[in-house]
C-alpha positions as CSV (number, residue, x, y, z in Angstrom):
1,X,42.0,9.8,-87.1
2,X,40.6,13.5,-87.0
3,X,42.4,15.8,-84.6
4,X,40.7,18.9,-83.6
5,X,42.1,21.6,-81.3
6,X,39.7,23.6,-79.2
7,X,40.4,26.4,-76.6
8,X,39.2,27.6,-73.3
9,X,36.2,26.5,-71.1
10,X,34.0,26.9,-74.3
11,X,36.2,24.4,-76.2
12,X,36.0,22.0,-73.3
13,X,32.3,22.2,-73.4
14,X,32.4,21.4,-77.2
15,X,34.7,18.6,-76.8
16,X,34.0,14.9,-78.1
17,X,35.4,11.8,-79.0
18,X,38.7,11.1,-77.1
19,X,39.6,14.2,-75.3
20,X,43.0,15.7,-73.9
21,X,42.5,18.7,-71.6
22,X,45.7,20.7,-71.6
23,X,47.0,22.7,-68.7
24,X,51.0,23.3,-68.9
25,X,51.1,26.0,-66.3
26,X,50.5,24.4,-64.0
27,X,47.7,22.0,-63.2
28,X,48.8,19.0,-65.2
29,X,52.6,19.4,-64.8
30,X,51.7,19.4,-61.1
31,X,49.5,16.3,-61.5
32,X,52.4,14.6,-63.2
33,X,54.7,15.4,-60.3
34,X,51.9,14.2,-57.8
35,X,52.0,10.8,-59.5
36,X,55.8,10.7,-59.6
37,X,55.8,11.2,-55.7
38,X,53.6,8.1,-55.2
39,X,50.1,9.3,-55.2
40,X,47.6,6.6,-55.9
41,X,44.9,8.7,-57.6
42,X,43.8,12.3,-58.2
43,X,40.1,13.2,-57.8
44,X,39.6,16.3,-60.1
45,X,37.0,18.9,-59.3
46,X,36.0,22.3,-60.2
47,X,35.7,24.2,-57.0
48,X,37.6,24.6,-53.9
49,X,34.7,23.7,-51.6
50,X,34.4,20.2,-53.4
51,X,38.0,19.5,-52.8
52,X,37.6,20.3,-49.0
53,X,34.5,18.3,-48.8
54,X,36.1,15.2,-50.1
55,X,39.0,15.4,-47.7
56,X,36.5,16.2,-44.8
57,X,34.5,13.0,-45.6
58,X,37.6,10.8,-46.1
59,X,37.4,10.5,-49.9
60,X,40.8,12.2,-50.3
61,X,43.9,12.7,-48.0
62,X,45.2,15.9,-49.5
63,X,44.0,19.0,-51.2
64,X,46.0,20.8,-53.7
65,X,45.2,23.7,-56.1
66,X,44.9,27.3,-56.6
67,X,42.8,30.5,-56.7
68,X,44.4,33.4,-58.5
69,X,47.6,31.3,-58.5
70,X,47.7,31.0,-54.8
71,X,46.9,28.1,-52.4
72,X,43.4,28.4,-51.1
73,X,42.6,28.5,-47.4
74,X,42.4,25.1,-45.9
75,X,44.5,23.4,-48.6
76,X,47.6,21.4,-48.1
77,X,49.5,22.4,-51.1
78,X,49.3,25.0,-54.0
79,X,49.4,24.4,-57.8
80,X,53.1,24.1,-58.0
81,X,55.1,21.3,-59.2
82,X,58.2,22.7,-57.4
83,X,56.3,22.7,-54.1
84,X,55.1,19.1,-54.6
85,X,58.5,17.7,-55.9
86,X,59.8,16.9,-52.4
87,X,56.2,15.7,-50.9
88,X,55.8,12.1,-49.8
89,X,52.4,11.2,-51.4
90,X,52.9,7.5,-51.3
91,X,49.5,5.9,-51.6
92,X,47.5,9.1,-51.1
93,X,44.4,10.2,-52.7
94,X,44.7,13.8,-53.9
95,X,41.8,16.3,-54.5
96,X,42.8,18.9,-57.0
97,X,41.0,22.0,-57.8
98,X,42.3,24.7,-60.4
99,X,40.8,27.6,-62.3
100,X,41.7,26.1,-65.7
101,X,42.8,22.4,-65.9
102,X,40.5,20.7,-63.6
103,X,37.6,23.0,-64.4
104,X,38.2,22.0,-67.9
105,X,38.1,18.3,-67.2
106,X,34.8,18.7,-65.4
107,X,33.3,20.5,-68.3
108,X,34.6,18.1,-70.9
109,X,33.3,15.0,-68.8
110,X,29.9,16.5,-69.0
111,X,29.8,16.1,-72.6
112,X,29.9,12.3,-72.6
113,X,33.6,11.9,-74.0
114,X,34.8,8.4,-75.1
115,X,37.9,8.8,-73.2
116,X,39.6,11.7,-71.2
117,X,43.1,12.7,-70.5
118,X,44.9,15.4,-68.7
119,X,47.9,16.7,-70.8
120,X,51.0,18.8,-70.5
121,X,54.3,19.3,-72.3
122,X,56.1,17.0,-69.7
123,X,53.9,14.1,-70.8
124,X,53.0,14.9,-74.5
125,X,54.7,11.9,-76.1
126,X,53.2,9.6,-73.5
127,X,49.7,11.0,-74.0
128,X,50.0,10.8,-77.7
129,X,51.1,7.2,-77.4
130,X,48.3,5.9,-75.2
131,X,45.7,8.0,-77.2
132,X,46.8,6.5,-80.6
133,X,46.9,2.8,-79.1
134,X,43.0,2.8,-79.2
135,X,42.9,4.2,-82.8
136,X,40.0,6.8,-82.0
137,X,38.2,8.3,-84.9
138,X,38.3,11.8,-83.4
139,X,40.7,13.4,-80.9
140,X,39.9,16.7,-79.3
141,X,42.7,18.6,-77.7
142,X,41.7,21.5,-75.6
143,X,44.0,24.1,-74.7
144,X,42.6,25.6,-71.5
145,X,44.6,28.8,-71.4
146,X,44.7,31.4,-68.5
147,X,41.9,30.8,-66.2
148,X,39.9,29.0,-69.2
149,X,39.2,32.4,-70.5
150,X,42.3,33.7,-72.4
151,X,44.4,31.7,-74.8
152,X,48.0,31.3,-73.8
153,X,51.2,30.2,-75.7
154,X,52.0,27.2,-73.7
155,X,48.7,25.5,-73.9
156,X,48.2,26.3,-77.6
157,X,51.8,25.0,-78.3
158,X,51.3,21.9,-76.5
159,X,48.0,21.1,-78.5
160,X,50.0,21.7,-81.6
161,X,52.8,19.6,-80.4
162,X,50.3,16.6,-79.5
163,X,48.5,17.0,-82.9
164,X,51.7,16.8,-84.8
165,X,52.6,13.5,-82.8
166,X,49.4,12.1,-83.3
167,X,49.6,12.7,-87.2
168,X,53.0,11.1,-87.3
169,X,55.2,14.2,-87.4
170,X,58.1,14.8,-85.1
171,X,57.9,18.3,-83.7
172,X,61.0,20.1,-82.4
173,X,60.7,20.3,-78.5
174,X,63.5,22.8,-78.3
175,X,61.7,25.0,-80.6
176,X,58.5,24.8,-78.4
177,X,60.5,25.4,-75.4
178,X,61.5,28.9,-76.8
179,X,58.1,29.8,-77.9
180,X,56.7,29.1,-74.5
181,X,59.5,30.8,-72.6
182,X,59.1,33.9,-74.5
183,X,55.3,34.0,-73.9
184,X,53.1,36.2,-71.8
185,X,52.1,33.6,-69.2
186,X,55.9,32.8,-68.6
187,X,56.7,36.4,-67.7
188,X,54.9,36.0,-64.2
189,X,57.4,33.3,-63.3
190,X,60.2,35.9,-63.2
191,X,58.1,38.6,-61.5
192,X,59.1,39.2,-57.9
193,X,55.8,40.7,-57.1
194,X,54.0,37.6,-58.0
195,X,55.8,35.2,-55.6
196,X,53.0,32.4,-56.1
197,X,54.6,31.7,-59.3
198,X,58.0,30.1,-58.7
199,X,60.7,30.1,-61.5
200,X,61.2,26.4,-61.0
201,X,57.6,25.8,-61.8
202,X,58.2,27.0,-65.3
203,X,61.5,25.1,-65.7
204,X,59.8,22.1,-64.7
205,X,56.8,22.6,-67.1
206,X,59.2,23.0,-69.9
207,X,61.0,19.4,-69.5
208,X,59.2,18.2,-72.5
209,X,58.5,14.5,-72.6
210,X,60.3,14.0,-69.3
211,X,57.3,11.9,-68.0
212,X,56.8,8.3,-69.3
213,X,53.0,8.2,-68.4
214,X,49.6,9.6,-69.6
215,X,47.0,10.6,-67.0
216,X,43.6,9.2,-67.9
217,X,40.4,10.4,-66.0
218,X,37.5,8.1,-65.5
219,X,34.2,8.5,-63.8
220,X,34.0,6.2,-60.7
221,X,31.2,6.4,-58.1
222,X,30.3,9.8,-59.3
223,X,33.8,11.1,-59.2
224,X,36.4,12.1,-61.9
225,X,39.4,9.9,-60.9
226,X,42.7,10.4,-62.6
227,X,45.5,7.7,-62.6
228,X,48.6,7.3,-64.7
229,X,48.8,5.1,-67.7
230,X,52.3,4.0,-69.0
231,X,52.9,4.6,-72.5
């Protein structure tokens, strides 16, 4: 198995083989919480308008996501795992649009990948386990970074963590937590002038391997549909 790490939206566009698009803060930590809260599936889209259209025509029940970290007009929830942790999403279809994670998924899907996953630190072991089961020749890990434009510690560290797992090593989750907590992107979660970033979001994102399922995305009826896959 060859494991390659790519970064940002350009990396998503280059990805092939089995692909894991990584967004720790916060898209795919949020997606993991959504499934824990009982959602049936998530339809991942790049643009806010696409999510709203899906809800308007009855293809989704709830819109979640962000622009500049904030809930877009007309959305039901933002891109916050803390906000969604108490939501009753039982059986719901969710439309998710974010500036990095879901945008990266859309870009990667356009390359004709073999399998496609959404990864974060919370489901790193689960993702590596499910990916390894099919014994792919090539795995591309895409660290989406901030807005898909600037590398960020949490996504790069998550990519390295999953790479080590896939290659049979046992990375230290406590060390990874420390590196991410000290990173530039983590600072905003303690900045009172940026109240769209709740401190609890960071704490939840750093619960490494707390989720026992991977999130696999498949194209169905022209939509990118994500569902949990138990490891």
